[in-house]
All heavy atoms as an XYZ file, in Angstrom:
714
protein
N      89.866     91.092    130.708
C      89.131     92.202    130.148
C      88.619     93.057    131.304
O      88.171     92.539    132.316
C      87.974     91.678    129.296
C      87.412     92.740    128.430
S      86.154     92.209    127.254
C      86.692     90.639    126.713
N      88.677     94.355    131.138
C      88.306     95.292    132.190
C      86.870     95.784    131.989
O      86.496     96.210    130.907
C      89.270     96.479    132.149
C      89.066     97.489    133.236
C      90.117     98.580    133.134
C      89.866     99.655    134.154
N      90.835    100.737    134.043
N      86.063     95.741    133.032
C      84.690     96.234    132.968
C      84.674     97.743    133.194
O      85.373     98.260    134.063
C      83.830     95.558    134.038
O      82.546     96.140    134.058
N      83.862     98.444    132.393
C      83.754     99.893    132.553
C      82.605    100.263    133.479
O      82.522    101.395    133.929
C      83.500    100.577    131.190
O      82.244    100.121    130.691
C      84.617    100.280    130.232
N      81.695     99.337    133.717
C      80.526     99.614    134.540
C      79.437    100.355    133.780
O      78.403    100.691    134.336
N      79.650    100.609    132.496
C      78.681    101.328    131.674
C      77.757    100.309    131.004
O      78.218     99.339    130.424
C      79.389    102.177    130.593
C      78.375    102.833    129.675
C      80.288    103.211    131.242
N      76.450    100.545    131.098
C      75.462     99.696    130.436
C      74.638    100.577    129.518
O      74.150    101.631    129.938
C      74.547     98.991    131.467
C      73.476     98.174    130.771
C      75.375     98.135    132.409
N      74.513    100.182    128.263
C      73.731    100.941    127.287
C      72.769    100.008    126.580
O      73.106     98.853    126.325
C      74.636    101.606    126.239
C      75.568    102.656    126.784
C      74.778    103.900    127.156
N      75.572    104.834    127.913
C      75.916    106.028    127.505
N      75.549    106.445    126.314
N      76.625    106.805    128.264
N      71.586    100.507    126.227
C      70.625     99.733    125.448
C      70.741    100.093    123.978
O      71.091    101.217    123.626
C      69.201    100.018    125.917
C      68.890     99.451    127.283
C      67.421     99.612    127.599
C      67.125     98.966    128.937
N      65.689     98.945    129.215
N      70.442     99.121    123.121
C      70.378     99.377    121.689
C      69.078    100.105    121.384
O      68.055     99.875    122.037
C      70.411     98.064    120.914
C      71.665     97.206    121.055
C      71.494     95.917    120.262
C      72.890     97.943    120.584
N      69.084    100.971    120.363
C      67.836    101.604    119.948
C      67.086    100.659    119.010
O      67.516     99.525    118.773
C      68.069    102.993    119.336
C      68.787    102.982    118.004
O      68.965    101.888    117.416
O      69.157    104.065    117.524
N      65.984    101.115    118.451
C      65.112    100.243    117.658
C      65.758     99.721    116.375
O      65.303     98.730    115.813
C      63.809    100.968    117.324
O      64.088    102.120    116.558
N      66.825    100.364    115.893
C      67.515     99.874    114.698
C      68.878     99.264    115.025
O      69.695     99.035    114.141
C      67.647    100.970    113.605
C      66.287    101.337    113.054
C      68.373    102.182    114.136
N      69.156     99.010    116.296
C      70.370     98.314    116.704
C      71.578     99.185    116.957
O      72.689     98.683    117.095
N      71.389    100.489    117.060
C      72.528    101.379    117.309
C      72.845    101.459    118.792
O      71.975    101.319    119.632
C      72.228    102.772    116.774
C      72.156    102.819    115.275
C      71.800    104.189    114.790
N      70.447    104.498    115.205
C      69.656    105.391    114.621
N      70.108    106.080    113.584
N      68.436    105.606    115.046
N      74.111    101.735    119.059
C      74.612    101.867    120.414
C      75.445    103.137    120.484
O      76.260    103.393    119.598
C      75.500    100.651    120.738
C      76.221    100.639    122.056
C      75.225    100.364    123.184
C      77.298     99.576    122.035
N      75.267    103.925    121.521
C      76.063    105.141    121.691
C      77.226    104.839    122.620
O      77.038    104.343    123.730
C      75.204    106.289    122.279
C      76.057    107.515    122.566
C      74.069    106.634    121.338
N      78.447    105.100    122.136
C      79.628    104.934    122.986
C      79.785    106.178    123.845
O      79.799    107.305    123.325
C      80.884    104.750    122.142
C      80.982    103.481    121.317
C      82.246    103.513    120.465
C      80.955    102.263    122.191
N      79.937    106.014    125.141
C      80.092    107.176    126.030
C      81.315    108.014    125.642
O      82.333    107.485    125.191
C      80.287    106.543    127.407
C      79.734    105.166    127.293
C      79.945    104.748    125.874
N      81.191    109.306    125.828
C      82.264    110.245    125.477
C      83.564    109.897    126.189
O      84.649    110.042    125.623
C      81.849    111.715    125.748
C      82.877    112.698    125.185
C      81.644    111.970    127.228
C      82.899    112.788    123.706
N      83.472    109.411    127.428
C      84.680    109.061    128.178
C      85.466    107.956    127.465
O      86.693    108.007    127.398
C      84.328    108.588    129.595
C      83.662    109.640    130.453
C      82.144    109.733    130.235
O      81.564    108.837    129.565
O      81.553    110.705    130.710
N      84.753    106.965    126.927
C      85.434    105.895    126.193
C      86.002    106.399    124.879
O      87.106    106.019    124.480
C      84.479    104.733    125.927
C      84.084    103.890    127.128
C      83.062    102.835    126.732
C      85.304    103.243    127.755
N      85.254    107.260    124.191
C      85.754    107.806    122.921
C      87.012    108.625    123.156
O      87.969    108.553    122.368
C      84.670    108.629    122.239
C      83.485    107.774    121.811
C      82.546    108.488    120.877
N      82.176    109.819    121.263
C      80.997    110.160    121.800
N      80.074    109.255    122.007
N      80.739    111.413    122.104
N      87.053    109.391    124.236
C      88.251    110.180    124.547
C      89.417    109.269    124.922
O      90.540    109.460    124.462
C      87.972    111.161    125.682
C      87.154    112.352    125.269
C      86.936    113.300    126.434
C      86.108    114.500    126.022
N      85.851    115.406    127.160
N      89.155    108.268    125.752
C      90.197    107.350    126.204
C      90.853    106.634    125.036
O      92.076    106.465    124.997
C      89.614    106.306    127.182
O      89.085    106.990    128.319
C      90.669    105.319    127.635
N      90.054    106.226    124.049
C      90.569    105.477    122.922
C      90.759    106.325    121.671
O      90.964    105.795    120.583
C      89.661    104.272    122.630
C      89.717    103.241    123.706
C      88.763    103.205    124.711
C      90.756    102.321    123.739
C      88.826    102.265    125.722
C      90.824    101.367    124.749
C      89.859    101.344    125.752
N      90.702    107.646    121.833
C      90.939    108.596    120.745
C      90.071    108.265    119.523
O      90.566    108.160    118.402
C      92.424    108.612    120.372
C      92.761    109.776    119.453
O      92.096    110.827    119.546
O      93.684    109.628    118.633
N      88.773    108.099    119.765
C      87.818    107.810    118.697
C      87.041    109.080    118.386
O      86.378    109.642    119.258
C      86.852    106.677    119.111
C      87.639    105.398    119.388
C      85.792    106.454    118.046
C      86.818    104.287    120.005
N      87.136    109.533    117.130
C      86.433    110.732    116.687
C      85.153    110.344    115.958
O      84.937    109.181    115.630
C      87.316    111.540    115.742
O      88.508    111.898    116.387
N      84.321    111.346    115.665
C      83.027    111.106    115.020
C      83.144    110.350    113.703
O      82.314    109.517    113.397
C      82.301    112.434    114.760
C      81.900    113.124    116.046
O      81.907    112.470    117.109
O      81.559    114.314    115.988
N      84.168    110.628    112.916
C      84.291    110.016    111.589
C      85.150    108.755    111.567
O      85.352    108.162    110.512
C      84.871    111.029    110.595
C      83.920    112.179    110.333
O      82.698    111.962    110.450
O      84.388    113.279    110.014
N      85.665    108.327    112.719
C      86.518    107.135    112.760
C      85.705    105.867    112.510
O      84.552    105.754    112.901
C      87.215    107.008    114.119
C      88.316    108.022    114.302
O      88.792    108.580    113.288
O      88.708    108.271    115.456
N      86.340    104.905    111.868
C      85.710    103.602    111.642
C      86.120    102.654    112.768
O      87.223    102.757    113.311
C      86.161    103.041    110.298
N      85.233    101.748    113.110
C      85.511    100.734    114.117
C      85.397     99.360    113.484
O      84.490     99.111    112.691
C      84.525    100.824    115.290
C      84.518    102.117    116.088
C      83.431    102.069    117.157
C      85.865    102.371    116.734
N      86.321     98.475    113.820
C      86.234     97.087    113.377
C      85.425     96.320    114.415
O      85.510     96.592    115.607
C      87.622     96.459    113.274
C      88.418     96.949    112.094
C      89.731     96.210    111.961
O      90.704     96.666    112.573
O      89.766     95.189    111.245
N      84.663     95.344    113.951
C      83.844     94.537    114.844
C      84.358     93.110    114.786
O      84.444     92.510    113.715
C      82.360     94.591    114.440
C      81.877     96.038    114.442
C      81.521     93.722    115.364
C      80.494     96.224    113.845
N      84.716     92.581    115.930
C      85.187     91.206    116.067
C      84.242     90.458    116.993
O      83.558     91.066    117.818
C      86.581     91.160    116.715
C      87.667     91.839    115.941
C      87.979     93.174    116.167
C      88.405     91.142    115.000
C      88.998     93.797    115.471
C      89.429     91.754    114.308
C      89.726     93.080    114.542
O      90.730     93.692    113.853
N      84.238     89.150    116.889
C      83.526     88.329    117.866
C      84.500     87.290    118.405
O      85.404     86.825    117.702
C      82.316     87.604    117.250
O      82.748     86.764    116.197
C      81.298     88.601    116.724
N      84.343     86.978    119.669
C      85.146     85.944    120.303
C      84.276     85.274    121.354
O      83.810     85.934    122.297
C      86.391     86.549    120.948
C      87.336     85.520    121.513
C      88.604     86.145    122.069
O      89.250     86.928    121.337
O      88.923     85.843    123.229
N      84.025     83.994    121.144
C      83.108     83.256    122.012
C      81.774     84.002    122.079
O      81.150     84.211    121.055
C      83.714     83.031    123.396
C      85.017     82.235    123.330
O      85.109     81.326    122.471
O      85.932     82.530    124.107
N      81.383     84.473    123.260
C      80.107     85.177    123.398
C      80.291     86.693    123.508
O      79.420     87.397    124.005
C      79.330     84.649    124.611
C      80.055     84.901    125.925
O      81.279     85.174    125.891
O      79.410     84.831    126.980
N      81.428     87.201    123.038
C      81.723     88.629    123.150
C      81.727     89.311    121.784
O      82.095     88.705    120.786
C      83.095     88.848    123.802
C      83.173     88.373    125.218
S      84.799     88.683    125.947
C      85.812     87.526    125.027
N      81.337     90.571    121.772
C      81.473     91.448    120.604
C      82.544     92.466    120.973
O      82.452     93.128    122.004
C      80.152     92.162    120.275
C      79.070     91.137    119.958
C      80.346     93.148    119.124
C      77.677     91.740    119.853
N      83.559     92.582    120.136
C      84.702     93.448    120.428
C      84.774     94.539    119.371
O      84.729     94.259    118.176
C      86.006     92.626    120.446
C      85.899     91.517    121.489
C      87.213     93.520    120.691
C      86.950     90.440    121.357
N      84.871     95.789    119.810
C      85.041     96.930    118.914
C      86.477     97.412    119.016
O      87.032     97.519    120.102
C      84.108     98.073    119.309
C      82.618     97.780    119.302
C      81.843     98.979    119.829
C      82.154     97.402    117.922
N      87.079     97.709    117.859
C      88.448     98.210    117.832
C      88.532     99.325    116.803
O      87.976     99.210    115.716
C      89.405     97.072    117.441
C      90.853     97.486    117.418
C      91.735     96.308    117.044
C      93.171     96.760    116.948
N      94.042     95.709    116.435
N      89.230    100.398    117.161
C      89.421    101.493    116.218
C      90.158    100.960    115.001
O      91.189    100.308    115.120
C      90.208    102.625    116.862
C      90.332    103.855    115.992
C      91.002    104.985    116.733
C      91.207    106.172    115.835
N      91.843    107.288    116.534
N      89.600    101.200    113.832
C      90.174    100.677    112.591
C      91.380    101.496    112.175
O      91.356    102.719    112.195
C      89.134    100.699    111.477
C      89.677    100.224    110.161
C      89.936     98.879    109.957
C      89.968    101.112    109.139
C      90.458     98.423    108.757
C      90.481    100.666    107.933
C      90.720     99.315    107.754
O      91.242     98.872    106.572
N      92.447    100.795    111.820
C      93.636    101.435    111.264
C      94.023    100.691    110.005
O      94.045     99.452    109.991
C      94.808    101.374    112.245
C      94.638    102.247    113.454
C      95.902    102.221    114.306
O      96.619    101.243    114.337
N      96.156    103.311    114.992
N      94.304    101.432    108.954
C      94.801    100.797    107.734
C      96.146    100.166    108.055
O      96.924    100.710    108.833
C      94.974    101.835    106.632
C      93.651    102.377    106.171
O      92.677    101.650    106.102
N      93.611    103.653    105.859
N      96.407     99.023    107.454
C      97.702     98.379    107.671
C      98.131     97.664    106.396
O      97.329     97.417    105.497
C      97.656     97.415    108.845
S      96.525     96.051    108.652
N      99.401     97.322    106.353
C     100.002     96.656    105.198
C      99.343     95.301    104.978
O      99.134     94.534    105.911
C     101.502     96.493    105.427
S     102.339     95.598    104.089
N      99.038     95.021    103.728
C      98.426     93.767    103.318
C      99.292     92.562    103.694
O      98.776     91.491    103.985
C      98.215     93.807    101.799
C      97.580     92.630    101.116
C      96.144     92.455    101.589
C      97.589     92.840     99.617
N     100.604     92.756    103.743
C     101.518     91.642    103.960
C     101.998     91.506    105.405
O     102.008     90.411    105.953
C     102.724     91.767    103.026
C     102.335     91.756    101.574
C     102.360     92.921    100.827
C     101.904     90.592    100.973
C     101.982     92.926     99.494
C     101.516     90.574     99.640
C     101.552     91.749     98.908
N     102.406     92.601    106.029
C     103.024     92.495    107.361
C     102.187     93.141    108.472
O     102.570     93.077    109.633
C     104.417     93.100    107.347
S     104.430     94.909    107.206
N     101.092     93.795    108.113
C     100.178     94.454    109.049
C     100.773     95.681    109.736
O     100.237     96.177    110.707
C      99.621     93.465    110.072
C      98.810     92.359    109.413
C      98.124     91.447    110.398
O      98.233     91.674    111.618
O      97.469     90.498    109.936
N     101.880     96.192    109.219
C     102.463     97.442    109.711
C     101.501     98.581    109.380
O     100.852     98.559    108.344
C     103.828     97.674    109.048
C     104.490     98.984    109.381
C     104.866     99.090    110.840
O     105.416     98.132    111.389
O     104.614    100.171    111.415
N     101.410     99.584    110.258
C     100.492    100.687    109.996
C     101.206    102.012    109.733
O     100.566    103.053    109.638
C      99.510    100.848    111.159
O     100.201    101.102    112.358
N     102.523    101.979    109.594
C     103.311    103.182    109.321
C     103.743    103.208    107.860
O     103.954    102.167    107.246
C     104.565    103.203    110.204
C     104.286    103.134    111.688
C     103.807    104.449    112.268
O     104.274    105.501    111.797
O     102.968    104.417    113.181
N     103.893    104.403    107.301
C     104.425    104.613    105.948
C     103.708    103.764    104.903
O     104.320    103.013    104.152
C     105.931    104.337    105.922
C     106.716    105.214    106.868
C     108.199    104.891    106.900
O     108.603    103.834    106.378
O     108.945    105.706    107.450
N     102.378    103.891    104.847
C     101.571    103.089    103.928
C     101.372    103.783    102.597
O     101.273    105.007    102.528
C     100.205    102.797    104.541
C     100.202    101.993    105.824
C      98.783    101.870    106.364
C     100.802    100.625    105.613
N     101.292    102.990    101.554
C     100.988    103.468    100.213
C      99.715    102.756     99.785
O      99.615    101.531     99.925
C     102.143    103.147     99.241
C     103.415    103.848     99.705
C     101.768    103.528     97.819
C     104.667    103.321     99.046
N      98.729    103.518     99.300
C      97.469    102.912     98.870
C      97.512    102.637     97.371
O      97.949    103.460     96.578
C      96.289    103.834     99.170
C      94.963    103.219     98.769
C      93.775    104.116     99.038
O      93.972    105.272     99.466
O      92.646    103.671     98.795
N      97.058    101.461     96.989
C      96.939    101.099     95.584
C      95.668    100.279     95.406
O      95.537     99.196     95.988
C      98.169    100.310     95.113
C      98.095     99.907     93.661
C      98.234    100.853     92.655
C      97.861     98.593     93.300
C      98.158    100.496     91.316
C      97.784     98.221     91.965
C      97.927     99.184     90.979
O      97.844     98.836     89.657
N      94.735    100.817     94.650
C      93.460    100.153     94.366
C      92.748     99.694     95.642
O      92.249     98.582     95.735
C      93.652     98.976     93.413
C      94.106     99.405     92.028
C      94.121     98.242     91.066
C      94.511     98.726     89.676
N      94.491     97.651     88.695
N      92.748    100.565     96.649
C      92.034    100.277     97.889
C      92.757     99.367     98.854
O      92.252     99.039     99.913
N      93.965     98.957     98.517
C      94.785     98.105     99.389
C      95.993     98.911     99.841
O      96.419     99.849     99.179
C      95.254     96.839     98.662
C      94.154     96.027     98.050
C      93.316     95.364     99.109
C      92.274     94.472     98.444
N      91.299     93.988     99.350
N      96.554     98.525    100.980
C      97.689     99.253    101.528
C      98.904     98.339    101.634
O      98.792     97.161    101.953
C      97.354     99.806    102.920
C      96.297    100.869    102.854
C      94.954    100.539    102.919
C      96.637    102.201    102.703
C      93.968    101.515    102.844
C      95.668    103.185    102.620
C      94.335    102.833    102.691
O      93.380    103.794    102.606
N     100.070     98.926    101.337
C     101.341     98.212    101.471
C     102.349     99.200    102.060
O     102.359    100.377    101.700
C     101.826     97.636    100.123
C     103.087     96.808    100.305
C     102.010     98.716     99.091
C     103.488     96.001     99.099
N     103.150     98.704    103.000
C     104.143     99.591    103.611
C     105.349     99.707    102.690
O     105.563     98.878    101.803
C     104.554     99.079    104.996
S     105.531     97.567    104.997
N     106.128    100.747    102.899
C     107.295    100.991    102.047
C     108.302     99.852    102.123
O     108.916     99.482    101.124
C     107.952    102.317    102.432
C     107.107    103.516    102.037
C     107.768    104.837    102.357
O     108.951    104.850    102.762
O     107.094    105.868    102.200
N     108.459     99.253    103.295
C     109.418     98.156    103.455
C     109.029     96.950    102.601
O     109.853     96.377    101.906
C     109.521     97.765    104.929
C     110.637     96.767    105.196
C     110.773     96.453    106.628
N     109.532     95.792    107.050
C     109.244     95.426    108.275
N     110.092     95.674    109.242
N     108.119     94.827    108.571
N     107.735     96.570    102.637
C     107.290     95.431    101.822
C     107.382     95.761    100.338
O     107.755     94.898     99.537
C     105.862     95.023    102.197
S     105.768     94.149    103.778
N     107.067     97.003     99.974
C     107.164     97.405     98.579
C     108.612     97.301     98.089
O     108.876     96.794     96.998
C     106.641     98.826     98.397
C     106.629     99.352     96.970
C     105.767     98.462     96.075
C     106.122    100.782     96.945
N     109.564     97.730     98.927
C     110.979     97.614     98.565
C     111.375     96.146     98.392
O     112.108     95.799     97.457
C     111.857     98.270     99.632
C     111.795     99.777     99.618
C     112.528    100.407    100.796
O     113.246     99.678    101.538
O     112.386    101.618    100.988
N     110.894     95.289     99.276
C     111.206     93.856     99.183
C     110.644     93.263     97.891
O     111.305     92.464     97.225
C     110.647     93.101    100.380
C     111.402     93.373    101.657
C     110.786     92.620    102.800
N     111.539     92.841    104.021
C     111.108     92.502    105.217
N     109.936     91.919    105.361
N     111.835     92.733    106.280
N     109.414     93.640     97.536
C     108.798     93.146     96.299
C     109.581     93.631     95.091
O     109.874     92.859     94.175
C     107.320     93.572     96.212
C     106.499     92.823     97.263
C     106.757     93.335     94.813
C     105.094     93.356     97.443
N     109.932     94.913     95.096
C     110.708     95.464     93.982
C     112.063     94.780     93.853
O     112.508     94.480     92.747
C     110.886     96.972     94.138
C     109.606     97.725     93.836
O     108.743     97.231     93.113
N     109.462     98.905     94.411
N     112.718     94.515     94.985
C     114.023     93.831     94.950
C     113.844     92.420     94.411
O     114.618     91.969     93.574
C     114.650     93.788     96.341
C     116.009     93.117     96.340
C     116.657     93.185     97.703
C     117.997     92.543     97.815
N     118.533     91.754     96.751
N     112.824     91.719     94.854
C     112.568     90.349     94.403
C     112.303     90.340     92.891
O     112.836     89.516     92.171
C     111.373     89.766     95.153
C     111.078     88.346     94.856
C     112.068     87.452     95.546
C     111.565     86.035     95.565
N     112.493     85.127     96.185
N     111.500     91.289     92.415
C     111.214     91.368     90.980
C     112.457     91.704     90.180
O     112.662     91.188     89.086
C     110.113     92.396     90.714
C     108.757     91.888     91.146
O     108.544     90.690     91.263
N     107.856     92.819     91.416
N     113.311     92.560     90.717
C     114.558     92.908     90.044
C     115.477     91.691     89.983
O     116.082     91.404     88.955
C     115.271     94.063     90.785
O     114.390     95.186     90.816
C     116.550     94.453     90.087
N     115.546     90.957     91.101
C     116.391     89.754     91.140
C     115.904     88.706     90.151
O     116.692     87.955     89.584
C     116.408     89.148     92.558
C     117.137     90.017     93.556
O     117.867     90.950     93.123
O     116.974     89.786     94.763
N     114.590     88.646     89.929
C     114.027     87.655     88.997
C     113.971     88.162     87.574
O     113.523     87.451     86.676
C     112.612     87.270     89.454
C     112.500     86.560     90.802
C     111.046     86.395     91.171
C     113.190     85.212     90.741
N     114.401     89.425     87.370
C     114.366     90.050     86.043
C     112.950     90.058     85.443
O     112.780     89.756     84.273
C     115.345     89.376     85.087
C     116.775     89.536     85.512
O     117.170     90.628     85.919
N     117.544     88.473     85.453
N     111.963     90.359     86.281
C     110.589     90.415     85.794
C     110.282     91.744     85.119
O     109.314     91.846     84.378
C     109.609     90.186     86.948
C     109.653     88.796     87.580
C     108.695     88.706     88.748
C     109.324     87.718     86.552
N     111.097     92.736     85.362
C     110.833     94.053     84.763
C     111.923     94.439     83.813
O     113.033     94.170     83.905
C     110.685     95.129     85.846
C     109.458     94.964     86.668
C     109.524     94.533     87.981
C     108.197     95.226     86.136
C     108.391     94.388     88.750
C     107.055     95.084     86.897
C     107.163     94.664     88.199
């Protein structure tokens, strides 16, 4: 892991300001969501990207009831259902 040398304090309600240089480097805009992970004694922030529920692909997504599926997985499901004569 690479150190940035930047140290920031939390405010009274636990907020942290990400420096503009980091936001530019990681293409993070004001309205972007960040995922929060923990690993051992670390807190990790990652720019959130919607991805397929099944394969985690983030290209060519279709949203259904708040969930995302890529076109490839959707085609596979449709083929499987056709093969099983479910429709």
